[in-house]
Each structure stands twice: as structure tokens, then as C-alpha cells.
Backbone as CSV, one residue per row, in Angstrom:
resi,resn,N_x,N_y,N_z,CA_x,CA_y,CA_z,C_x,C_y,C_z
1,MET,23.902,-13.184,-7.601,22.496,-12.959,-7.824,22.030,-13.850,-8.962
2,GLU,21.325,-14.907,-8.620,20.864,-15.839,-9.639,19.348,-15.974,-9.650
3,GLU,18.649,-15.095,-8.978,17.208,-15.190,-8.886,16.564,-14.786,-10.203
4,GLU,15.554,-15.551,-10.602,14.824,-15.231,-11.820,13.925,-14.032,-11.576
5,ILE,13.842,-13.166,-12.561,12.996,-11.986,-12.461,11.624,-12.345,-13.021
6,PRO,10.548,-12.169,-12.226,9.212,-12.505,-12.731,8.834,-11.603,-13.905
7,GLU,8.002,-12.133,-14.790,7.601,-11.384,-15.988,6.472,-10.412,-15.647
8,LYS,6.787,-9.136,-15.627,5.818,-8.073,-15.384,6.245,-6.861,-16.211
9,LEU,5.323,-5.938,-16.411,5.672,-4.702,-17.098,6.404,-3.746,-16.171
10,PHE,5.928,-3.629,-14.936,6.516,-2.717,-13.973,6.702,-3.405,-12.634
11,TYR,7.718,-2.964,-11.912,8.057,-3.522,-10.611,8.157,-2.379,-9.611
12,THR,7.798,-2.653,-8.360,7.949,-1.650,-7.303,9.378,-1.698,-6.774
13,ILE,9.750,-0.695,-6.013,11.092,-0.671,-5.445,11.270,-1.822,-4.453
14,THR,10.202,-2.213,-3.783,10.268,-3.345,-2.849,10.568,-4.635,-3.593
15,GLU,9.911,-4.843,-4.729,10.159,-6.043,-5.528,11.590,-6.070,-6.057
16,VAL,12.084,-4.919,-6.504,13.450,-4.835,-7.027,14.442,-5.115,-5.903
17,ALA,14.196,-4.551,-4.734,15.080,-4.779,-3.585,15.100,-6.259,-3.208
18,GLU,13.966,-6.931,-3.291,13.900,-8.373,-2.990,14.665,-9.185,-4.024
19,ILE,14.603,-8.791,-5.279,15.332,-9.497,-6.337,16.825,-9.489,-6.045
20,PHE,17.337,-8.331,-5.615,18.771,-8.187,-5.368,19.163,-8.457,-3.914
21,LYS,18.156,-8.709,-3.073,18.396,-8.963,-1.645,19.166,-7.816,-0.991
22,VAL,18.695,-6.598,-1.255,19.255,-5.393,-0.647,18.092,-4.548,-0.116
23,ASN,18.415,-3.510,0.635,17.389,-2.587,1.120,16.966,-1.638,0.002
24,ALA,15.708,-1.215,0.063,15.202,-0.261,-0.926,15.994,1.045,-0.852
25,SER,16.474,1.383,0.338,17.235,2.625,0.488,18.541,2.578,-0.323
26,LEU,19.125,1.393,-0.460,20.348,1.267,-1.258,20.052,1.532,-2.733
27,ILE,18.921,1.046,-3.203,18.537,1.280,-4.610,18.321,2.783,-4.827
28,ARG,17.639,3.427,-3.887,17.432,4.878,-4.007,18.774,5.609,-3.990
29,PHE,19.703,5.172,-3.147,21.033,5.785,-3.081,21.763,5.633,-4.409
30,TRP,21.723,4.427,-4.987,22.373,4.195,-6.278,21.788,5.090,-7.358
31,GLU,20.481,5.359,-7.289,19.839,6.234,-8.274,20.433,7.639,-8.223
32,LYS,20.801,8.093,-7.030,21.413,9.418,-6.898,22.841,9.419,-7.431
33,GLU,23.528,8.284,-7.295,24.935,8.197,-7.664,25.172,7.902,-9.144
34,PHE,24.268,7.167,-9.779,24.443,6.761,-11.176,23.339,7.383,-12.027
35,ASP,23.742,8.211,-12.981,22.792,8.962,-13.795,21.868,8.087,-14.630
36,PHE,22.335,6.907,-15.021,21.521,6.070,-15.912,20.449,5.272,-15.155
37,LEU,20.414,5.373,-13.845,19.356,4.721,-13.057,18.251,5.744,-12.816
38,LYS,17.280,5.759,-13.697,16.189,6.725,-13.607,14.843,6.032,-13.836
39,PRO,14.272,5.427,-12.790,12.962,4.805,-12.974,11.868,5.870,-13.105
40,ARG,10.769,5.469,-13.689,9.624,6.372,-13.780,9.014,6.513,-12.389
41,LYS,8.319,7.618,-12.199,7.608,7.827,-10.941,6.139,8.076,-11.250
42,THR,5.286,7.513,-10.402,3.847,7.720,-10.557,3.492,9.117,-10.066
43,ALA,2.219,9.480,-10.216,1.760,10.783,-9.750,1.977,10.937,-8.241
44,LYS,1.924,9.830,-7.528,2.152,9.854,-6.079,3.635,9.880,-5.733
45,GLY,4.502,9.682,-6.720,5.939,9.691,-6.472,6.539,8.310,-6.259
46,ASN,5.729,7.258,-6.439,6.241,5.895,-6.295,7.048,5.522,-7.531
47,ARG,8.167,4.860,-7.319,9.020,4.446,-8.430,8.454,3.193,-9.081
48,THR,8.506,3.167,-10.421,8.130,1.966,-11.158,9.294,1.607,-12.072
49,TYR,9.735,0.380,-11.963,10.909,-0.091,-12.691,10.499,-1.010,-13.823
50,THR,11.171,-0.865,-14.964,10.971,-1.769,-16.100,12.093,-2.803,-16.081
51,LYS,12.013,-3.758,-16.999,13.082,-4.759,-17.132,14.420,-4.072,-17.407
52,LYS,14.405,-3.029,-18.233,15.629,-2.299,-18.570,16.220,-1.637,-17.324
53,ASP,15.364,-1.072,-16.484,15.838,-0.477,-15.232,16.501,-1.529,-14.350
54,ILE,15.899,-2.704,-14.298,16.448,-3.786,-13.479,17.781,-4.257,-14.046
55,GLU,17.905,-4.306,-15.370,19.183,-4.678,-15.986,20.269,-3.663,-15.625
56,ASN,19.909,-2.385,-15.596,20.876,-1.353,-15.218,21.290,-1.493,-13.753
57,ILE,20.333,-1.792,-12.890,20.650,-2.001,-11.474,21.533,-3.236,-11.325
58,LYS,21.278,-4.238,-12.147,22.084,-5.460,-12.100,23.550,-5.162,-12.411
59,ILE,23.799,-4.240,-13.316,25.167,-3.855,-13.663,25.851,-3.209,-12.452
60,VAL,25.147,-2.279,-11.806,25.707,-1.614,-10.626,25.918,-2.633,-9.516
61,TYR,24.934,-3.505,-9.309,25.042,-4.543,-8.272,26.266,-5.420,-8.521
62,HIS,26.454,-5.826,-9.761,27.588,-6.685,-10.118,28.913,-5.995,-9.809
63,LEU,29.034,-4.744,-10.209,30.290,-4.027,-10.003,30.565,-3.764,-8.520
64,VAL,29.540,-3.336,-7.794,29.738,-2.925,-6.403,29.719,-4.109,-5.437
65,LYS,28.726,-4.964,-5.561,28.558,-6.044,-4.584,29.358,-7.297,-4.933
66,GLU,29.416,-7.652,-6.206,30.094,-8.896,-6.587,31.571,-8.681,-6.898
67,LYS,31.894,-7.599,-7.570,33.289,-7.333,-7.935,34.024,-6.516,-6.880
68,GLY,33.298,-5.873,-5.975,33.921,-5.136,-4.884,34.408,-3.737,-5.234
69,PHE,33.904,-3.157,-6.308,34.288,-1.797,-6.670,33.683,-0.801,-5.681
70,THR,34.386,0.304,-5.456,33.779,1.416,-4.746,32.819,2.090,-5.717
71,LEU,31.992,3.000,-5.212,31.078,3.691,-6.120,31.853,4.490,-7.168
72,GLN,32.918,5.145,-6.726,33.741,5.904,-7.677,34.394,4.962,-8.686
73,GLY,34.882,3.818,-8.210,35.495,2.838,-9.101,34.502,2.298,-10.116
74,ALA,33.268,2.064,-9.674,32.225,1.578,-10.585,31.903,2.637,-11.642
75,LYS,31.855,3.901,-11.226,31.592,4.976,-12.187,32.695,5.043,-13.237
76,GLU,33.944,4.920,-12.790,35.067,4.959,-13.722,35.053,3.761,-14.670
77,LYS,34.700,2.597,-14.138,34.614,1.385,-14.967,33.555,1.567,-16.051
78,LEU,32.431,2.173,-15.671,31.359,2.406,-16.643,31.756,3.444,-17.680
79,LYS,32.659,4.355,-17.339,33.157,5.311,-18.333,34.071,4.610,-19.332
80,GLN,34.854,3.635,-18.835,35.783,2.903,-19.697,35.045,1.915,-20.592
81,LYS,34.128,1.171,-20.000,33.366,0.153,-20.725,31.901,0.538,-20.702
82,PRO,31.255,0.556,-21.851,29.822,0.868,-21.853,29.018,-0.173,-21.063
83,ALA,27.901,0.257,-20.525,27.047,-0.619,-19.730,26.599,-1.838,-20.538
84,GLN,26.389,-1.655,-21.840,25.950,-2.781,-22.679,27.005,-3.877,-22.711
85,GLU,28.261,-3.496,-22.770,29.345,-4.480,-22.811,29.453,-5.223,-21.480
86,ILE,29.311,-4.495,-20.390,29.332,-5.127,-19.070,28.138,-6.060,-18.923
87,ASN,26.985,-5.646,-19.451,25.784,-6.467,-19.376,25.971,-7.778,-20.148
88,LYS,26.636,-7.729,-21.302,26.902,-8.948,-22.077,27.798,-9.893,-21.283
89,ASN,28.823,-9.339,-20.633,29.702,-10.155,-19.795,28.925,-10.774,-18.639
90,LEU,28.036,-9.994,-18.064,27.216,-10.469,-16.945,26.314,-11.619,-17.389
91,GLU,25.725,-11.498,-18.566,24.865,-12.559,-19.105,25.668,-13.831,-19.341
92,ALA,26.885,-13.687,-19.826,27.743,-14.852,-20.058,28.082,-15.535,-18.731
93,ILE,28.384,-14.754,-17.717,28.689,-15.314,-16.397,27.483,-16.064,-15.842
94,GLU,26.292,-15.481,-15.978,25.081,-16.135,-15.482,24.830,-17.448,-16.223
95,SER,25.039,-17.459,-17.537,24.858,-18.689,-18.319,25.839,-19.770,-17.869
96,LEU,27.080,-19.373,-17.650,28.082,-20.337,-17.190,27.761,-20.867,-15.794
97,ASN,27.251,-20.007,-14.924,26.866,-20.461,-13.585,25.704,-21.453,-13.642
98,LYS,24.747,-21.207,-14.524,23.625,-22.136,-14.689,24.118,-23.482,-15.225
99,LEU,25.026,-23.423,-16.187,25.604,-24.644,-16.745,26.367,-25.413,-15.671
100,LYS,27.132,-24.707,-14.865,27.886,-25.333,-13.784,26.938,-26.024,-12.802
101,SER,25.856,-25.343,-12.421,24.878,-25.937,-11.503,24.273,-27.200,-12.096
102,PHE,23.931,-27.138,-13.382,23.357,-28.295,-14.057,24.335,-29.464,-14.062
103,LEU,25.599,-29.179,-14.397,26.603,-30.240,-14.457,26.876,-30.842,-13.076
104,LEU,26.898,-30.002,-12.041,27.099,-30.517,-10.684,25.922,-31.393,-10.243
105,GLU,24.731,-30.983,-10.621,23.556,-31.786,-10.298,23.591,-33.121,-11.049
106,LEU,23.986,-33.073,-12.308,24.098,-34.272,-13.119,25.149,-35.214,-12.525
107,LYS,26.263,-34.667,-12.111,27.343,-35.450,-11.498,26.869,-36.135,-10.220
108,SER,26.090,-35.429,-9.415,25.613,-36.022,-8.163,24.614,-37.154,-8.407
109,GLN,23.953,-37.136,-9.547,22.995,-38.205,-9.872,23.688,-39.449,-10.417
110,LEU,24.932,-39.355,-10.817,25.664,-40.502,-11.369,26.172,-41.408,-10.287
């Protein structure tokens, strides 16, 4: 997942699902499974996500979709390592991937 997140205060579940290229139903399912995924809801019951909510979803996405953990395995991993520590590792991986893309592009221009 290397897509840039647009700068907004709140995001709909559809926008979040598009960012991660998953179904909105999967995001709702993850909310039931992981206690720290708690977006605000409007009076109509629509979910509104902040940047922090998206960062939390990114952690779950990384563990389940990229690392291949089961939901139970991801929960156990989060008990062992705080979400903040996993998020720092995730940021480092994203920075390295961007650097790699830049270097490959530079190499192709030579």
C-alpha cells in the first residue's frame, strides 16, 4: 500500500476502503475484531475516519494483508508490540520503498 492519503479532516468508509483497495465490509469487520479501531459515527450512523483512524487501519492492513498474519496472530502481535512501534516500522518501510523507487527511476534514466 503506497497510495498517498489526501489531506482532509474526515474520510468516509468508502474513501478509506479505496485507499487500502479493500471492501468497506472488511473495514467494518476489522472494527469488530480490533478494539482500537473505533471511528466516530454521525447522527445518521455513518462512520467518519480521521488520519489517526487510518493509521490504525494501516497497521492492521500491514499485519494481515502484507505480513500474512491471521486475525488472532495480528492481535497477539499487537499485544507483544505496541501499535506505535509497529507504525514506526511501517513508516520506515514506506520510506525505504520510496527511496528504492526513486533510485530505480534514476538508474533507468542513466
